[in-house]
C-alpha positions as CSV (number, residue, x, y, z in Angstrom):
1,M,139.4,-106.3,-61.3
2,M,142.0,-104.0,-62.3
3,N,141.0,-100.6,-63.7
4,H,143.8,-100.0,-66.1
5,A,142.0,-96.5,-67.1
6,M,144.2,-93.3,-68.1
7,A,142.5,-89.8,-68.0
8,S,143.9,-87.1,-70.1
9,G,141.8,-83.8,-69.8
10,R,138.2,-84.8,-70.1
11,V,139.0,-87.9,-71.6
12,Q,139.1,-91.4,-69.9
13,R,141.2,-94.1,-71.9
14,L,140.8,-97.9,-70.8
15,A,142.8,-100.7,-71.9
16,L,141.4,-103.9,-73.5
17,N,139.8,-106.4,-71.2
18,R,141.7,-109.5,-71.8
19,R,139.9,-111.3,-69.1
20,G,136.1,-111.1,-69.6
21,R,133.5,-109.0,-71.2
22,D,132.4,-105.4,-72.0
23,Y,128.8,-104.2,-72.2
24,V,127.6,-100.8,-72.8
25,V,124.2,-99.2,-71.6
26,G,122.2,-96.1,-72.2
27,D,121.0,-93.6,-69.4
28,I,119.9,-95.0,-66.2
29,H,118.0,-91.9,-64.7
30,G,117.8,-93.7,-61.3
31,E,116.5,-97.1,-62.4
32,F,119.5,-98.9,-60.9
33,P,117.6,-101.7,-59.6
34,R,116.4,-102.5,-63.2
35,L,120.0,-102.3,-64.5
36,E,121.0,-104.8,-61.6
37,E,118.3,-107.2,-63.0
38,A,119.4,-107.2,-66.6
39,L,123.1,-107.6,-65.7
40,S,121.9,-110.6,-63.3
41,S,120.3,-112.2,-66.7
42,L,123.2,-111.7,-68.3
43,G,125.3,-113.4,-66.1
44,F,127.6,-110.5,-65.8
45,E,130.8,-111.3,-63.4
46,P,132.3,-108.2,-61.6
47,D,135.7,-109.3,-61.1
48,R,135.9,-110.0,-65.0
49,D,133.5,-108.0,-66.8
50,R,133.1,-104.4,-67.5
51,L,129.9,-101.8,-67.8
52,F,130.2,-98.6,-69.7
53,C,127.3,-95.9,-69.3
54,T,126.6,-92.9,-71.4
55,G,125.9,-90.8,-68.4
56,D,122.7,-89.4,-66.8
57,L,122.9,-91.5,-64.1
58,V,120.5,-89.5,-62.1
59,D,116.9,-87.7,-61.9
60,R,113.3,-89.0,-63.0
61,G,113.9,-92.5,-61.4
62,P,113.4,-93.4,-57.7
63,C,116.9,-94.6,-56.9
64,S,119.0,-91.6,-58.1
65,G,120.9,-91.7,-54.9
66,Q,122.8,-94.9,-55.6
67,A,124.9,-93.4,-58.1
68,G,128.1,-92.8,-56.0
69,E,127.6,-96.3,-55.1
70,W,127.7,-97.3,-58.8
71,I,130.5,-94.6,-60.0
72,A,132.8,-96.3,-57.1
73,R,132.6,-99.8,-58.6
74,P,135.6,-100.4,-60.2
75,W,134.0,-102.4,-63.0
76,F,131.7,-99.2,-63.8
77,H,132.6,-96.3,-66.1
78,S,130.3,-93.5,-67.1
79,V,130.8,-90.2,-69.0
80,L,129.3,-87.2,-67.5
81,G,125.8,-86.5,-68.5
82,N,123.8,-83.0,-68.8
83,H,121.9,-84.1,-65.6
84,E,124.8,-84.3,-63.6
85,R,126.2,-81.2,-65.3
86,M,123.1,-79.2,-64.4
87,L,123.1,-80.4,-60.9
88,L,126.7,-79.6,-60.6
89,D,125.8,-76.2,-61.8
90,A,123.1,-75.7,-59.9
91,C,124.8,-76.3,-56.5
92,G,126.6,-73.1,-57.0
93,D,123.5,-70.9,-57.4
94,P,120.5,-71.3,-55.1
95,R,117.5,-70.0,-57.7
96,L,119.2,-72.4,-59.9
97,L,118.9,-75.4,-57.5
98,A,115.5,-74.5,-56.7
99,S,114.4,-74.2,-60.5
100,W,116.8,-78.1,-61.0
101,L,114.7,-79.5,-57.9
102,H,111.2,-78.5,-59.5
103,A,112.3,-79.5,-62.9
104,N,114.1,-82.5,-62.6
105,G,112.4,-84.4,-59.7
106,G,115.0,-83.6,-56.9
107,Q,113.4,-85.0,-54.0
108,W,116.2,-87.8,-53.9
109,W,119.0,-85.0,-54.0
110,L,116.8,-83.6,-50.5
111,D,116.9,-87.1,-48.9
112,L,120.6,-87.3,-48.9
113,D,122.6,-85.8,-46.3
114,E,125.2,-83.4,-46.6
115,N,128.2,-85.8,-46.5
116,E,126.5,-87.8,-49.1
117,R,125.8,-84.8,-51.2
118,H,129.5,-83.7,-51.1
119,H,131.0,-87.1,-52.1
120,L,128.7,-87.6,-54.9
121,L,129.1,-84.0,-56.3
122,E,132.9,-84.9,-56.0
123,A,132.3,-88.1,-58.2
124,F,130.5,-86.2,-60.9
125,R,133.6,-83.5,-61.2
126,R,135.6,-86.7,-62.1
127,L,133.4,-88.1,-64.7
128,P,135.0,-87.8,-68.0
129,L,133.2,-86.1,-71.3
130,A,134.4,-88.8,-73.4
131,M,135.6,-92.7,-72.8
132,E,137.7,-94.2,-75.6
133,I,138.0,-98.2,-75.1
134,A,140.1,-100.9,-76.4
135,T,138.3,-103.6,-78.1
136,A,139.4,-106.5,-80.4
137,A,137.4,-105.0,-83.3
138,G,139.1,-101.6,-82.5
139,P,138.8,-98.6,-80.3
140,V,135.0,-97.7,-79.0
141,G,134.0,-94.0,-77.9
142,V,131.3,-93.1,-75.6
143,V,129.8,-89.6,-74.8
144,H,126.3,-88.5,-73.7
145,A,124.9,-86.8,-76.5
146,D,126.1,-86.7,-80.0
147,V,129.5,-86.0,-81.7
148,P,129.9,-82.9,-84.0
149,P,130.0,-83.9,-87.7
150,W,133.0,-81.4,-88.5
151,L,135.3,-83.8,-86.0
152,D,136.8,-86.8,-86.3
153,W,137.8,-89.0,-83.1
154,P,141.1,-87.9,-82.5
155,Q,140.2,-84.2,-83.2
156,L,137.6,-84.5,-80.3
157,T,139.6,-85.8,-77.9
158,A,142.4,-83.3,-78.8
159,A,139.9,-80.4,-78.3
160,L,138.6,-81.8,-75.3
161,A,142.0,-82.1,-74.0
162,S,142.2,-78.3,-74.4
163,G,139.6,-77.3,-72.7
164,D,137.0,-76.5,-75.2
165,A,133.9,-75.5,-73.6
166,E,131.9,-75.2,-76.5
167,L,132.1,-78.6,-77.3
168,E,131.5,-79.8,-74.2
169,H,128.0,-78.0,-75.0
170,Y,127.5,-80.2,-77.8
171,L,128.7,-83.4,-76.1
172,L,126.3,-83.1,-73.4
173,W,123.1,-81.4,-75.1
174,E,123.1,-81.7,-79.0
175,R,120.8,-84.0,-80.8
176,R,121.6,-83.0,-84.4
177,R,122.8,-86.4,-86.0
178,I,119.9,-88.4,-84.7
179,S,117.4,-85.3,-85.4
180,F,118.3,-85.1,-89.1
181,M,119.2,-88.7,-89.6
182,D,122.8,-88.3,-90.6
183,R,124.6,-91.3,-91.6
184,R,128.0,-89.9,-91.9
185,P,130.6,-92.1,-89.7
186,V,132.9,-90.7,-87.3
187,A,136.5,-91.2,-88.4
188,G,139.1,-92.7,-86.3
189,I,137.1,-94.7,-84.3
190,H,135.5,-98.2,-84.7
191,R,131.8,-97.3,-83.5
192,V,130.6,-94.2,-80.8
193,Y,127.6,-95.1,-78.4
194,C,125.4,-92.1,-77.2
195,G,122.4,-91.5,-75.2
196,H,120.4,-88.5,-74.1
197,T,117.9,-88.6,-77.2
198,P,115.1,-91.4,-75.8
199,V,114.5,-94.2,-78.7
200,D,112.5,-97.4,-78.6
201,R,115.3,-99.6,-79.4
202,P,119.1,-99.0,-80.2
203,R,119.4,-97.0,-83.4
204,R,122.5,-97.1,-85.9
205,L,123.6,-94.0,-87.7
206,G,126.9,-95.0,-89.7
207,N,129.1,-96.2,-86.9
208,V,127.2,-93.9,-84.0
209,Y,124.7,-95.8,-81.8
210,F,121.9,-94.3,-80.0
211,I,121.0,-96.3,-76.8
212,D,119.1,-94.2,-74.5
213,T,116.1,-96.8,-74.8
214,G,114.0,-94.4,-71.9
215,I,113.9,-96.8,-69.2
216,C,112.9,-94.0,-66.9
217,F,109.6,-93.9,-68.7
218,G,109.3,-97.6,-68.8
219,G,111.5,-98.5,-71.6
220,D,113.3,-101.9,-71.8
221,V,116.8,-102.2,-70.3
222,H,119.2,-102.7,-73.4
223,V,122.7,-103.8,-72.0
224,L,125.0,-104.4,-75.2
225,P,128.2,-106.0,-76.1
226,L,130.8,-103.2,-76.8
227,G,132.0,-103.5,-80.0
228,G,129.7,-106.1,-81.1
229,D,126.4,-105.8,-82.9
230,P,123.4,-105.0,-80.4
């Protein structure tokens, strides 16, 4: 299927899918076989449909080494998660790498050969910090963790394009909105999907949806229609 994606800085913009359906899923953490089962149950058609993800493709789950294969699929699109960011940072510092391996279940990384590691790191470096997808209901955003309440969506994407490091950290790590149950909507976008914070079921705060249902901890896999009601 045609990709029709345009990158601007750390923002990836994707055109309306006129051939099939679009879906979104929360953090995967190496549980790719469970995701495959969920897609099969939906009748997912790779030549027509697309799947978007909130990041954290690796760590904790048993099949993290499959992340590169998934990123290469033309119908699969993910933002960068904090776990991908931690691995990228750790690979430049032996002490950080040892700490990351211990804290995040990094045996999967040790099981990869040097060529596989190189290609996976290159794939992670290309992941955007935010995605904006055209839908029939209006543009939909995807980030990993949270959106600052003081920015509307156009301001956020403009700041990312300028290389705002503090904003990158916020998008990867923050939990402020869901911690305080802040229901203020993000202006300039139909809705935004976030992961990072495990929830027992998809939660809506204003037009922001938190959809990391903790599948690596035994939670259900929720593959949701993008732009539609969960």
